[in-house]
NUSELO-201006 format. One record per residue: x, y, z of N, C-alpha, C, O in turn. Coordinates in steps of 0.05 Angstrom, whole numbers, plus 5000, padded with zeros to 4 digits. Layout:
XYZXYZXYZXYZ/...
! end
This chain:
059804894445061105124457059505374453058305414432/059505554474058105804472059806004458062106064465/058706124436060106344422058406594425056306614412/059206784441057607024445057407194420055307324416/059407194403059507394382058607284355058307434336/058107024353057606914326055007014314054807034290/053007064331050507164320050907434307049807494285/052507604319053107864307054807834282054407974263/056807654283058407604259056607514237057007594214/054707334243052807244222051207474210050707484186/050507664227049007904217050808064198049808164178/053308094205055208234188055508094161055508224140/055707834163055907684138053407724121053607724096/051107754134048707794118048708064104047608084082/050008264116050208524103052408524082052008634060/054608404088056908404069057708114065059408014080/056607974045057107694042060107624040061607784029/060807394050063507314049064307264020062907124005/066607374013067707303987069707083991070807054013/070306923971072106703974074806803983075607023977/076306633998079006714006080606783982080706643962/082007013985083407113962085706933954087406863971/085806863929088106713918090306923912089707143904/092806833916095007013911094907113882094706943863/095007373878094907483851097507413836099707433847/097307333811099607273795101307533792103807523791/100007753789101308013786100408193809098108283809/102208263828101308423851100008683843098108763856/100908813822099809073815096909053806095609253803/095908803800093208773791091108793813088708803808/092008783838090208783861088909053864090109263860/086309053872084909303876086009463899085709703900/087409333918088509473941091409563937092609683955/092509523913095309593908095809893913097809963926/094010083904094610363910094810423939096510583947/093210303956093310353985095810223997097110344014/096609993987099109863997101510043990103210084007/101510153966103710333958103710593974105810693981/101310693979101110933995102010884023103511054035/101310664035102310584061105310564061106710644080/106410444040109310414038110710684038112710724051/109610884023110811144023110811274051112711404059/108611234065108411344092110411214111111611354127/110710954108112610804126115510874119117210844136/116010954094118711024086119511304094121911374092/117611474101118211744109119411754137118211644156/121711884140122911914167121512124183120412314172/121512094210120312294227121912554226124312554222/120512774230121913034230123913044253126113154250/123212924276125012904299124912614308122812504314/127312494310127412214318126712184348127912314365/124712014354124211954382126611814395128311694381/126811834421129011694435129011394430126911264431/131311294425131711004421130110894397129410654396/129411064378127710984356129210794337131610844331/127910594327128910414307126910394285124510374290/127810384260126010354237125410054233127009914222/123209964243122409684242120609624219119809394215/119909824203117909774182118809864154117609784134/120910014152121810114126122609894107122309924083/123809674118124709464100122209324088122209264064/120209264104117709144093116509334073115509254052/116509594079115309794061116809804034115509814013/119409794035121009794011120409543994120209563969/120209314007119609063993116909083979116609013956/114909183994112209203982112209403959110809363939/113709623962113909823941115209703915114309753893/117209543919118609423896116709223882116409223858/115409053898113808843886111108943876110408883853/109609103892107009193883107309423863105609463846/109509573865109909793846111309703821111509863802/112109453819113409353795115909513788116309563764/117509593808119809763802121809623785122409383789/122909753765125209643750127509593770127709713791/129209403763131409313781133209553789133909573812/133809723770135609953777134210133797135510243815/131610183793130110353811129810233839130110373859/129309973840129109833866131709833880131809873905/133909793866136609793878137210063889138410093911/136510273875137010553884135410613909136310743927/132910513910131210553934132610433959132810553979/133510183956134710043978137310183986137910214010/138910263967141510393973141010653988142510714007/138910803981138311053995137510994024138311144042/136010784028135210714055137610624072137710684096/139510494060141810404075143610634085144910614105/143510854070145211084077144011264099145311444108/141511204107140311374128141711344154143111144160/141411544171142611534198141211314215142411204233/138711254209137211044222136110854200133710874194/137710684188136710514167134810304177135010234201/133010204161131209984169132909754178135009694167/131909604198133509394211134309174193136409054196/132609104173133208874155133908964127133508804108/134809204123135209304096137509174082137309124058/139609104097141808954084140908684074141808584053/139308554090138208294083136508324057136608154039/134808534056133208574032134908624008134408523986/137108784011138808843989140008583977140108553953/140908403994142108153985140007973972140607853951/137607963984135507793972134607893945134007733927/134608153941133708283917135708263894134908273871/138208253901140308283881140308063860139607833866/141008133835141507933815144107773822145707873838/144407543810146607363818149307503817150807483837/150107633795152807763795153107973816155208003829/150908133820151008343840151208233868152708333885/149808013873149907893900152707783905153807813927/153907663885156607553889158607783895160407743911/158308013881160008233887159608343915161508423928/157108353923156508453950157808273971159008373990/157508013968158607823987161707843987162907834008/162907873964165807893962166808143977169008143987/165208353978166008593992165308604021166108794035/164008404032163208404060165408304078167008134070/165608414102167608334121166108194144164108294154/167207964154166007834177166008014201167608194204/164107964219164008114244166508044261167707834257/167208214281169508144298169207864310167107784319/171507734311171607464323170007254307169307044318/169407314282168007124265169707064240171307234232/169406834229171006754206169306714181170206604161/166806814182165006784159162907004161162207104182/161907084137159707274136157007144139155007284140/156906884139154306744139152506834162150106874157/153506864187151606934208150407214205148407264218/151407384188150307654186148707694160148007924154/148207484145146807514119143807574122142707714106/142507454142139607474144138207244130139307134111/135907174140134506934130133606964101133706764086/132807194093131907234065134207184046133907064025/136607284054138907244037139706954036140406854014/139706814059140306534059138406374041139206194026/135906444042133906314024134606363995134406183979/135306613989135906683961138306523951138306423929/140306493968142706333960141906043954142705933934/140305923971139705633968137805593945138205403929/135805753941133905713919135205783892134205693871/137305943893138606023868140505803857140605753833/142105683875144105493866144005223880146005073881/141705163893141404913907143304883931143804653939/144305103941146005093964149005073959150605043978/149905103934152705083927154405283943156305203957/153605533941155305733954155305693985157405703997/152905653996152705634025154305394036155805424055/154005164024155504934033158504964030160004884047/159205094008162105144004163205344025165405304035/161705544031162605744051162705614079164505674094/160705444085160805314111163205124113164405104134/163804984091166204804091168704974095170504884110/168905204082171305374085171505474113173705484125/169305554125169205664152170205444172171805494189/169205204168170004984186173004924184174304874204/174004934159176904884156178605104168180805054177/177505354167179105584177179005604207181005694219/176905514219176705544249174805324259172505374266/175905084261174204854270173204894298171004794305/174705024316173905054343171505234346169805194363/171405454330169205644332166905584313164805714315/167305404294165205344274162705224288162905034303/160405344282157905254293155705294273154805524268/154905084260152805094240150005054251148005074236/149805004277147104924288145105154286142905114276/145805394296143905614296143205694267140805744261/145105704249144605774221142705564209141005624193/143205314216141605094204138705104213136905054197/138205174238135505204248134105424233131805394224/135405654231134105884216133705814187131605894176/135605684174135305614146133005424142131405464123/132705224159130505034157127805184159125905114145/127705374177125205524180124405674155122105674147/126405804142125705964118125305794093124305894073/126005544094125605364072123305164077122904974061/121905204099119805014107117504994087116104794086/117205194070115005184050115805054024114105034006/118304974021119104823997118004533999117204444020/117904393976116904123977119003933989121404003991/118103693997119903514011122303423994124403374004/121903403968124103323950126403533951128703453953/125703783951127703993952129203983979131604023981/127703944001128903924027130703674029132903694041/129903454017131503214017134103254002136203154011/134003393980136503433964138503603980140903533981/137603813993139403974008140403824033142803844040/138703674045139503514068141703314061143603274075/141303174038143302984029146003114022148103014029/145903344010148303494003149803584028152203574030/148203674048149403754073150703514088152803544099/149303284087150403044099153002964086155002904099/153102974059155502894044157803094051160103014050/157103344056159103544062160003544092161703684100/158703374108159303354136158103564153158903604176/156103714142154803924157152303794170150003844161/152703634190150503474201148203634213145903554210/148703864226146404014236144404094214142004084218/145504184191143704254169142304014158139904024151/143703784155142503544145140203454163138103364154/140503494189138503414209136103604208133803514206/136603864209134504064210132804064184130404094185/134104024161132604014136130703774135128603784123/131603554147129903314148127603364168125403244165/128103524188126103574209123803754200121703754213/124103894177121904064167120503934144118804054131/121103674139119603524119116903434131116703394155/115003394113112403294123112503004129110802894144/114402864119114902574125117402564142119602614133/117102484167119302484186120902224186122602184203/120302044167121701784166124701834163126301704177/125402004144128202064139129602184163131902124169/128202354177129302484201129902274223132002274235/128002094227128301884248130701704240132301634258/130901634215133101454206135801604209137801474216/135801854203138402004203139502034232141902044235/137702044251138702054279140601824285142501864301/140101594273141801364279144301364261146101194265/144501554242146901574225148601814233150601864220/147801964253149402194261152202104269152601884278/154202284267156902214276156802124305155302244321/158401924312158401824339158702034361157502014382/160202244356160702444376158202614383158002724405/156302614365153902774369151302614369149102714373/151602354365149202174364147902164391149302104411/145302214394144102224420143601944431143401744416/143501914458142701664470139701634467138401794454/138601424479135701364476134001594485132101674471/134701704508133101924519133402174501131402314495/135802234493136302464476135002434449133902624438/134902184439133702134413130702194414129602314396/129402114436126602184440126202484441124202584430/128002624453127802914455128003044427126503224421/129802944411130103044383127503004368126503184354/126402764370123902694355121602864365120002964349/121402904391119203064402119403354392117403474385/121903464391122203734381121303754352119903944345/122203574335121403584307118403544304117103674287/117203374321114403324320112803574327110803634315/113703704348112203944357112204164335110204294331/114404194321114504384299112804294276111404444263/113004034270111503924247108503954252107003994233/107603924276104803944283103604214276101204234273/105304414274104304684267103904724237102704914229/104804534221104504554192101904414183101604184188/100104564170097604434162098004194143096304024142/100204194129100703974110101703714124101803504111/102303734150103303494164101103314172099003394183/101403054166099302854172100502644191102202484183/099702644216100802474236100302174229101902004236/098102124215097501844208099501724188099601484185/101101894174103001794154105801784165107701754150/106201814191108801824203109701544212108101374216/112301514217113301254227112001184254111001354268/111800934259110500834283111700964309110201024327/114301004309115601124332114601414337114201494360/114101564315113101834318110201834327109401984344/108601654315105801634323105501554352103701644366/107201374361107101284389107701514408106401544429/109701674401110401904417108102104418107502214439/106902144395104702334393102302234410100802394422/101901974411099701854425099901854455098001774469/102101944466102501944495100702154509100202124533/099902354494098102564506096602694484096902624460/095002894491093303034471094603294460093303444446/097103334468098403584459098503614429098003824418/099103394415099403404387096903494372097003664354/094603384380092103454367091503754372090403884355/092103854396091704134402093504314385092504514374/096004244383097904404367097104394338097404594324/096304164328095504154300093104334294093104464272/091204354311089004534307089904824307089004984291/091704894326092705164327094405224302094205444291/096005034293097605084269095905134245096605314229/093704984242091905044219090705324221090505454201/090005404245088805664249090805894244090106094232/093305854252095406054247095806084217096306304207/095605864202095905884173093706054161094106184141/091406054173089206224164089606514172089406694156/090206554198090406824209092806824228092606714250/095006944221097506924237097207024266098606914283/095607224271095407324299094307124318094507154343/093006904308092006704326094206544339093706364356/096706594332099006464345099106524375100506394390/097506724384097406784413096406534429096906514453/095006354415094106114429096405934439096105794458/098705944425100905774433102005844460102205674478/102806104466103706164493101506124514102006074537/098906164505096806124525096605824533096205764557/097005644514097105364521099405304539099205154559/101705424533104105384550103705494578104605374597/102505724580102105854606100005714624100305694648/097905624611095605514626095505214626094305094644/096805084607096604794604094004694595093404454596/092204874586089504804578089504734548089504914531/089404484542089404394514086804454499086804444474/084704514513082204584500082504844483080804884465/084405004489084905244473085605164444085005314426/086704924441087204824414085004644404083804694383/084404434419082504234409079704354406078204284387/078904524425076104634424076004904410074504944391/077605094420077505364408078505374380076905444362/081005304375082005304348080505114330079905174307/079904874341078404674325075704774315075004734292/074204914333071605014326071805234305070205254286/073805414308074205634289075005524261074105614241/076805324261077605194236075105084221074905114197/073304964237070904854225069205074213068005044192/069005304227067505534217068705644191067305724173/071305644190072705744166072205544143071605624120/072505294149072105084128069305094117068805044093/067305164134064605184125063905454112061605504105/066005634110065705904098063806084114062606264104/063606024140062206204158063906434168062906634177/066606394167068506594174070406624150071206424138/071306874144073106924122075707024133075907264140/077706864135080306944148081907134131083607274142/081307154105082907334088081707614087083007804093/079107624080077807884076076708004102076108244103/076207834122075107934147076407784171075007644185/079007824175080307674197079307754225079707604244/078107994227077108074254075007884264074907844289/073407764247071407584257072707334269071707214288/075007254258076507024269077707104296077506944315/078807334298080007424324077807454345078207374368/075507554337073307584357072307314366071807274390/072107124348071206854356073306724374072606584392/075906774368078006664385077806784413078206644433/077407044415077107174441074807054457075107004481/072607004444070306884457070906604467070206534489/072406454450073106184458075006184482074806024500/077006364481078906374504077406444529078006324550/075506634528074006714551072406474562072206434586/071206314543069606084552071305874566070505764586/073705824555075405614566076805704592076905544611/077805944593079306034616077706184637078406194660/075406294628074006474646075006764643077306804636/073306954650074007234646076507314660078307444648/076807244685079007334701081707224690083507384685/081806964685084306854674084806944645087106974638/082706974630083107074603084507354603086407394589/083407534619084607804620087407794632089107944623/087807634652090407614665092507524644094707634643/091807324628093807214609094207384584096307374572/092207534577092507704553093507984558094308124540/093408064584094008344590096808434581097208654571/098808254585101508324578102608154556105008174549/101007974544102007794523102507954498101008124490/104707884484105408014459106307804439107607604446/105607844414106707684392107407874370106408104369/109207794352110207974332108008094314108308324306/105907944309103808044291102508294303101208444288/102708344329101308564342103008814343102009024353/105508814334107109054331107209224356106509454356/108209104378108609254402106109294418106209434439/103909184410101309214424100808964440101508744431/099408984462098708744478096508594463095008704447/096408334469094308174457091508274466089608264450/091308364491088808464501087808704484085508704475/089508894479088809134464088109054435086209154423/089808884423089408794396086608664392085208724373/085908484411083408344409081008534415078908504403/081408714434079308914439078609064413076209094407/080609154399080109314375078809144354076909234340/079708894351078408714331075508674337073808684320/074908614363072108574371070408824366068208804356/071509054373070009304369069409344340067209434333/071309294323070909324294068709134284067009214268/068708884294066608704286063908804295062008794279/063708894319061108974330060009234317057609274316/061809404308061009654296060809654266060109854254/061609424254061609414224058809464212058609624194/056809334223054109364212053109654216051709764198/053809774238053010054243054410244223053110424213/056910184217058410354197057310314169057310494153/056310074163055410004136052510084130051810104107/050910114151048110164148047410444160047510474184/046610634143046010904152043710904172043511084188/041910714170039510724187039910564212038010554229/042210434216042510254239042910414265043910644265/042210284287042710394313045310274323045910044318/046910424338049410314349048910094368047010104384/050509884368050109654386050909724414052309924419/050009564433050809604461053709514464054709364448/054909604485057709534491057909224494056509104510/059709094479060108804481061108724509062908864520/060108514519060908424546063808344547065108364567/064908244524067608144524069808364524072108304530/069008614518071008824519072008874547070508834567/074608944549075709004576074509264586073609434570/074609314611073309544624074509804614073110014614/077109804606078410054599078010134570078810344561/076709954554076510024525074510254522072310244533/075110454506073410694503071110654483071110774462/069310484490067110414472065410664464064810694440/064710824483063011054477064411244458063111364440/067011274461068511444442068311334414067911484395/068711074411068510944385065810974373065611034349/063710944388061010974378060611264368059411314347/061511454384061311734376062811794351061811944333/065211684348066811724324065411594300065411704278/064311364304062811224282060611404272060211424247/059111524290057011704281058111944266056912024246/060312054275061512284260062412204232062012344213/063611974230064611884204062311844185062511904161/060111734195057711684178056511944168055411954146/056712164183055512414175057612604162056912824154/060112514160062112674147063312894164064513084153/063012884190064113084208067113064209068212844205/068513284215071413284217072213124242070813124262/074512984240075512834262078112964272079913014256/078313014298080613144309083112954306082812714307/085513074304087912904300088212694322089212474317/087512764347087812574369085912344368086212144382/083812364351081812154348082111984323080611794318/084112054307084311924280085311644281084811484262/086811564302087711284304085211104307084910914293/083511174326081011014330079211034306078010834298/079011274293077311304270078311124247076711024232/080911094245082010914224081010624228080410484209/080910534253079810274259077010244249076210034238/075410454252072610444243072410434213070610314202/074210574199074310554170075010274161074110184140/076810144176077409864170074909694173074409514157/073409744195070909594199069009624176067509444169/069009864164067209924141068409834115067309884094/070709694116072209604092072909834074072509824049/073910044086074910284071077810334078078410534092/079610154070082410174079083810424070085510534084/083210524046084510774037083811004055085511174061/081311024064080511234082081711194110082411384123/082110944117083410884143086310984142087211114161/087710934120090411024118090611334117092411444129/088711464104088711754103088511874131089812074137/086911744149086711834176089311784192090211954207/090511554187093011494201095211684193096811764210/095311764168097511944159097312224171099312364171/095012294181094712554193094012544223093112744235/094512314236093912284264095912424281098212474273/095112494306096812634324099012454335101212554341/098512194340100412004351101911874328101011664318/104211984321105611884297106611604301106411444283/107711534324108911274328106711054326107210844314/104411104338102210904336101210894307100510684298/101111124294100111134267101910964248100910834230/104510974253106410814237105910514241105810364222/105610444267105110154273102510064260102409844248/100410224262097810144251097910144221096509974208/099410324208099610324179101010074169100309964148/103009984184104409734177102509494180102409324163/101009494201099009284205096909284183096209074173/096109524174094209544152095409444126094109304110/098009514121099309414097099509114096099008994075/100108984118100208694120097408574115097208374101/095408704126092708604123091908614093090608424084/092608824080091908854051093608664034092608554014/096108634041097808444026096608164026096708024006/095508084049094307814050091807794032091207574022/090508014027088208014009089108033980087407993961/091608083975092608103948094507873941093607653938/097107933940099007723931100207573954101607373950/099707653979100707514003103807484002104807264008/105107693995108007683991109607664017111707544017/108507764039109907764064109107524082109607534106/107707334070107107094086109606954095111406914079/109806894121112106744131112106464120110006344116/114506344116114606074105113705864125113005644117/113705924151112805744171111105894192111106144191/109705754209107805884227109106074247107706254257/111606044254112806214274115306364262116906464278/115506374236117806504223117206794219114806874219/119306954214118907234206118307244176118907054162/117007454167116607484138119207474122121307564132/119007364099121407324082121107494056118907514045/123307624048123207774023124007584000126307503996/121907503985122307303963122407443936120807623930/124307353920124507443892125207193875126607013884/124207193851124906983832127907003826128907223822/129306773824132106783816132406923789130906883770/134407103787134807253762137707233754138507343733/
! end
C-alpha cells in the first residue's frame, strides 16, 4: 500500500525518537503532564462571562473528574467541588452521574434514598447514569441494582423494561474479566432479569455461554431460528471490536457465521486500532457508508502492524496514526470519495468538529513538527492530502513567529496552539488557548488536549469499550 506521509513521519521519529507507550501511572499526580491537565481543568470549569445561546456545559464534568483524580483532592473537597457545579444555572451535563460515582457507600445510599423518579417512571435507575450504575455493581456485585429492578418490576410490570438499561450496563462493564461478567449474568438470570443476563454474556470474550443462554430464554422472548442468528450476529459484531476477542476460540456456530463474509476480520482490525487511538473509530461509519472492507483489513491492519513494530506511537504521538489513517482512506476511496465522506462526518472524539477538519489539523501538525523542533529547518511544502480550504500558509507563518518568539494575535492563537502541540509543548498550547479570541473553540480544544494528556498519564477517561462514553471510575470506599 502507498503511504504518502510515512517518510515524513519517519523523519519526525528520527528527530524525536518514539518513547514506549505510556503505562497507566499508579499515581496520577506523578505524571509530568499533571500540572497542564489541572490547568486545563480549571479553564474548563470557568463559566463564560456571557452565556452563548443554547449553551451547554459538556466538559465541566470531565474537568471536575480530572481535577479530583490528578489533584488528589480529599473527599470533602471533591464533594464540595461537585456540589458547587450542580448549583450552577448551567451545570455540567453529567455532574449528577459524577456525584453518585464519586460518593462513598453511605453517602451514595443517602443520595439514592432522596431521589425521586422522573414523571411516569417507577424507578430512579434510568436517570442514574452509566458511571453510577458501574459504581453500584462493582461495589456490591449488583445487589442493589438487581433488588431495585425486581422492586420496579413488581410495582409496574407493564412499564418495566430492563433492556435499555442492560445494554448500557453491559457496555460500561465490558472491561471486567469474564468471571465477573458471568457472576452478574447468573445472578440476573436467577432474578428473572433476562435482558441483563443476556447482555452480560454478550460482552464476554467467550460467547459459548451467550449462545447457550439463547436457548434457555423464557419462551415468550426466545427467538426463532432467524432471530437467534440475528442475536448472535449482533453480539459477534460488538465482540469483534474488542482486541481481547479471539474468533478462533468461539463456538463453531459463531465461527461459521463469521466465516460467511470478510466483515469480521475488517471490524477486528478496526477495533484493535480504536483501542490504540479512539478517534480512528471514524473508520466504522466509513465502512458502513461505503461498504469497502479494505478500510479495515488494509488500512487499519497496516497501521496496527506499524504500531506493533513501534514505527508509530499511538500514545505519545497519535497524530502520526491519524495522518497514516487519512493517507490510507485516500488510497482506498480516492480523493473525491474520501473528501465527500469525511466532510460532514462526526464522532464524539472530535468534539463538534468534522472528521475532515480534525484530520487536516493532525496532518498539518505532523508535517510541521520537524520545522517547529529544528531552528534551522525550512518549512515543508503544502501536503497534497490537505483539503483545499485548509490555511496552510497561515500555519507556516505562525510556526515561524512561534520559533522567533513573536507575539501571536488572539485570533491566531487557536492555530498556534496546534503548532505547540506539534512541538510537544502542551503547556504552551494551553496558554494560547486560554487567551484565544474564539472562546467556544478554545474550550473544545482544551478538552481535547486534556484527554490527549490523560492518555499519556493515567488514562483515567478511557472508555470501557470501543464505542462507549468515558466513565468516571473510583475505587470502592
